N, C-alpha and C positions, 0 to 999 in steps of 0.2 A: 297831565292833560286835564284832569278833573279840577285841580287847583287853579290852573290858568283860566279855565272856563268860568269858574266861580268868580275869579278876580275880574275878568272882563265883564261878566254880567253885573258885578257891583259897580264898575266904572260907568257902565251904560245905564243901569237902572238905579242903583243905590245913591249915586251922586245926584242924579236928577231928582230923586225923591227928597234928598236933603235940601236941594234948592227950592223945591216947591212948598216946603213946610217951614214958614218963617218962625213958627213957635219952637221948632227943633233947633234952628240956628240960634235963636235967642237963649234957649236953655243951655246950649253948649257954651255960649259966650259967658253967661252967668256962672256956669260951673267952673269955667277956666278962671274967672276972676276970684271966685270963692276959694278955689284950690291955691291960687297964688297968695291970697291973704292968709290962708291956713298954713301954707308953707313958711311964710314969713313969721307967723306967730310961733309955730313949733320950733323953727330955727332960733328965734329970739329966746325962747324959754330954755332950750338946750344950752345956748351960749351963756345965759344968765346963771343957770345951774352950775355949769363948769366953772364960771368965774367965781361964784360964791365958794365952791369947794376949794379952788386954788387959793383964794384969799385966806380961808380958814387954815389950810395946810401951811401957808407961809407964816401966818401968825404963830402957829404952833411951833414951827421950826425956829422962828426968832426967839420965842420964849424958852425953848429947849436949849438953844445956843447960849442964851443969857444965863440959864441955870448951870450949864456946864462950865462957863467961865467963872461963875461964883463958887464952884465946887460944892453946890448944894445937892447932896445925894438924895435927900427926900424929894426935892423938887424935880430932880432928874427922873426919878421913878414915877412921880406923878404924871409928868408929861409923856413918859414912855407908855404908860397905860392909856393916856388920852389918845396917843397916836394909834394904839391898837384898837381902841373903841371907835376911833374916827372912821374906820373902814366900814361904811354902811352901804356901799354900792358894789364892791367887787366880790363876787362869789369865791370863797376860799375854803380849801380843805387841808388840814394839817395831819400828816401821817408820820409814823416812825420809820426806821430803816427797813422794817419788814413789810411796809405798805399798809399797816393797820391804821384805820382812821382814828385819830385822837380827838379832833374837834373840827367844827365847820362854822362858817360865818356866811350870812346873807344868802342862805339856801332854804327854800321852802320845802321841807321834807315831809312827805305824807305820813300819817299815823301808821298805816299798814305797810309792811315790807320796807321799813325805813333803811335797814342795812343794805338791802339789795339796791335800793334807789341810790344810796350814797356810793356804792361800788360802781354803778353805771356812770354816775357823774364823775367819779374819780378817773375812770377809764377815758371819759371824754376830755377831761382836763389834761390828762397825760398826752393826748394827741395834739394838744394845742401848744401852749407855751412851755418852755423848760422850767422845772421846779426851782424854787429858791431854797438853798440848803442852809440849815442852821447847824453849824458844826462845832459851836463852842460848848455844847452840852456833853454829858457823859456818853450819850449815843446820839448820832445825828438825827435831825428831824427834817421833813420836807414840806414845803408849802406849795400846793398846786392851786392854780387860780384860772379864772376865765374872764371874758370881757364884762365890764359893768353894763348895766342897762342903758345908761346914757351913751356909752360907746357903741352898743349894738344899734341904737336908734340912728346915731350918726353914720354908721356904716350902711344901713339899709335905706335910709331916707333919700339919699341922692339917687339911688336906683329907682325908687318910686317916682321921684320927680322926673327922671329921664324917661321912664315908661309913659307917664302922662303926657310929657312934652311930645314924644314920638307919636302917641295916639292923636293928639290934636294936629300935629304936623301932617299925619296921614289923612285925617279928615279934611284939612285945608287943601291938600293936593288933590284929593278926589273932588272937592267942591269946585276948584279952579278948572280941572279937566272937564268936569261935567258941564260947567257954565260955558266953556268953549264949545263943547258939542251941542249944547242947547242953542247957542247962537247960530251954529251951522244948521241945525235942524229948522230953526225959525226962518233962515234964509231959504232953505229948500222948500219949506211949506209955502212961504210967500211966492217964490218963483213958480211952484206948481199951481197954486190957485190963480195967479196972474195968467199963466199959460192956458188954464181951463177957461178963464174969462175971455181971453183974446180969441180962443177957438170958437167961441159962441157966434161971433159975427160972420166968419166965412161959412160956418155950418148952416146958419139961417139963409145966407145967400145961395148956397148950393141947393138947399131944399127948394127955394123959389125957382132957381134955374131948372131943376129937374121937372117941376110941375109945368114950367113954361115949355120945355122941350116935349114933354108928354102931350101937352095940348096942341103942339105943332105937328103931331103925327110922327115923331121920331121913332126909330125902331125900338121896340120894347127892350132888346138886349142892352142898348145903350143906357136907358133910364134905369133898368134893373141893376146894372153894374154901378151906376151912380148911387143908387139907393144903398147898395152894400157898403160903398166907401163912406157915405154919409153916416150910416149906422156905426161903422168902424170909428170914424172921427168922434161920434157921440160917446162911444165907449172910452176912447182915449181921454176926452175931456172929463168924463166922469171919474176916471182913475186919478187924474191930476187933482180934481176937486177933492177927492177923498184923502189925499196925502195931508197929514197934519190934523185930521179930524178922526173921531172915534168911528171905526168901521162898523157897519151893521152885519154881524156874524150870524149866519143862519145854518142850521143842520142841512148838509147837502151830501149827495152821493159823490164821493171823490172820483170814482171811476167815470161817471158821466161828465164831470167837469173836465177831466183830462181828455176824454174822447172829443169833446167839443173844441178844446184847445188844439188838438191834433188836426181835426177837420178844418179848422181855420188856418193853421200854419202850413199844412202840406202843399196847397197850391201856391203859397207865397215864398217858398224856398226853392233851392235848386232841385231840378228833377233827378239829379244824380245823387241826391241824399235820400236814403230810405229811412222813413220815420216809422219805427216799430211801436205799435200801441201795446199797452200792458194786457196780459191775459185777464179776462173777467174773473174776479174773486169768487170764491164759493158762497160767500155771504157779503152783503152790501157793507162797504166801508163808509160809515157816516162820520163826517167831520164838520164841526162848526166853523164856517169860513165865509169870507167875502169873495164870491166868484170873480168879480172884475179884477180885484187886486191879486188874488192867487193865480189866476190865469195869466196875469202880467208877468209873474215870476217864472212860470213855465215857459212862456214865450221868450222871455229874456234868455233863459238857459238854452233853449233850442237855437236861438239866433247866434249866441256865443259859440255853441257847438258847431254850427254850420261854418262860421268864420274859422274856427280852429281846424276844420277838415278841408278848408279851401273849396267848399261847395261840393265835396264828393266823399261819401262814406255812409255810415249807419249811425242812427241815434235811436236807442231803445229806452223805454220807460218800463219799470217794473216795481212791484210792491213787496214789502215784507210786513205782513199784517200781524200784529200782536194783540193781546187782550185789551190793553189800554192805549196803545199808540200804533202808528203806522209809519213805515219808512218808505219814501218814494225815491228811487234811484234813477237818475238821468245819465246814461252812459253814452259816450261818443267814441269814435275811432280816430280822433284827431291827434295833434302833435304832443299832447300832454302838457302838464304844468310843472315846472321845476319845484322841488320840495321847499326851497326857500321863499317861494312866492305864493304858496298855497293859502297862507293866512292873510297876506297883504292884498290879495285881489279884491277883497270886500271893502277896502278903504276907498273913500271918494277920490276921484281923479286918477285911479290906477286903471289903465287901459292899454291894450296892445294894438288898437286900431289907429289908423292915421287920422280918422275923424271920430268925434265923440268926446264926451266929457268924463267918461269913466264913472258914471253914476248908476249904471244898470244894476250891477251886483250889490252895490251899497244900498240902493232902494229895495232890492229883492230881500236882502238880509233884514232890513227894517220891517218890511211887510210880514215876513215869516216870523221873526222873533218878537217884535214889539206888538204887532197887531194880532197875530195868531198864537203867540206863546209857544212857538216851536223852535227848531234849529235848522240852519242850513250851513253846509260846510263841504269841503272836498273830502269825500270818503276815501278815495285812492286815485292815484294818477301815475302813469308810466310814460316816460318820454318816448315818443314815436309809436305808442300803442293806443293811448286814449285816457280819458278822464271820466270819473263818476262823481257827480254831485249828489248829495243825499239831503233830503228834506225830512225832518221828523215832526209829526203833528200828533196831537192827542185825538183819540177816537171819541166820538160822542157815545156816552153810556146812558142807558135808560134810568 
């Protein structure tokens, strides 16, 4: 769960961060080009080094063959020693039949504890390649060896290249995914602001009509209800206007915010739904928040719960207050959410209603996580029993 959450947060936040900082993208591109050039240079040097070694060995083999055909014993011995001295890359240890080290080549032996070091190297070589046996002597000798430095580089280097390639592939995937989400967010932001702009005209018209009706002596109850609806439309327009812009977060008493939300929602939902307010905490729970936006989240969760209960049941809100954070649980007695859908319900377009775009929970998640730095998720749900949504927010500290 922790790993998946971190991965999801990176896709939502880290990728967008990458796309917002052009200097980071340029640095990654420059680094990839430099690494490609460096890979070519190192590969070319390794190939050239091996080519030179192979050419020298072939020349030595040709000269030794020429000496053997000429039956020149002195020249044969000369080339034999040259072949022995030509090994400047392969670490080698020569032992007798009892395992005693007779000599070694191409091994950097420390001055202290040299014998112990050679014994450890010998044991390591024994676990590698089988030894070469020299059995034409009075007592057999054994040559143990390991990979040359060039061969080690050739073995390791492709894995380094593969790792860097996978790293850049992952960064590219994250950037593409985040760009797609960024485009979706811009569409939502544009739609929200346009909606707020379009609401301005009918709100102004309704204000004028309310004043006209009041001047005509209409019953105060009518104009008072119109005033409430006008205020509500103003709040909705303000919420849509805030989507996509940095919200003004202020330290607020969370309990008071929730009580105001319940007071607004109770007369606007089914009378057969009991909306249970949280118990007043022993000490005030102060959270830095935007009340219009966070109240929108609570209202959305309450409306979804009412739909899940088909207009009949209980919705309770409770707190779990900790030293640095607070958990708000919204629990209903509805039909529950299948386990396989508990993560997908926050995606845009996911809805169980016949009407609606399925943006409510998606916007709620964005308001809680991106604007308030918290979390919202399905805490637990049982089919036929109900569901608990949990919101985690940081408490304001002095």
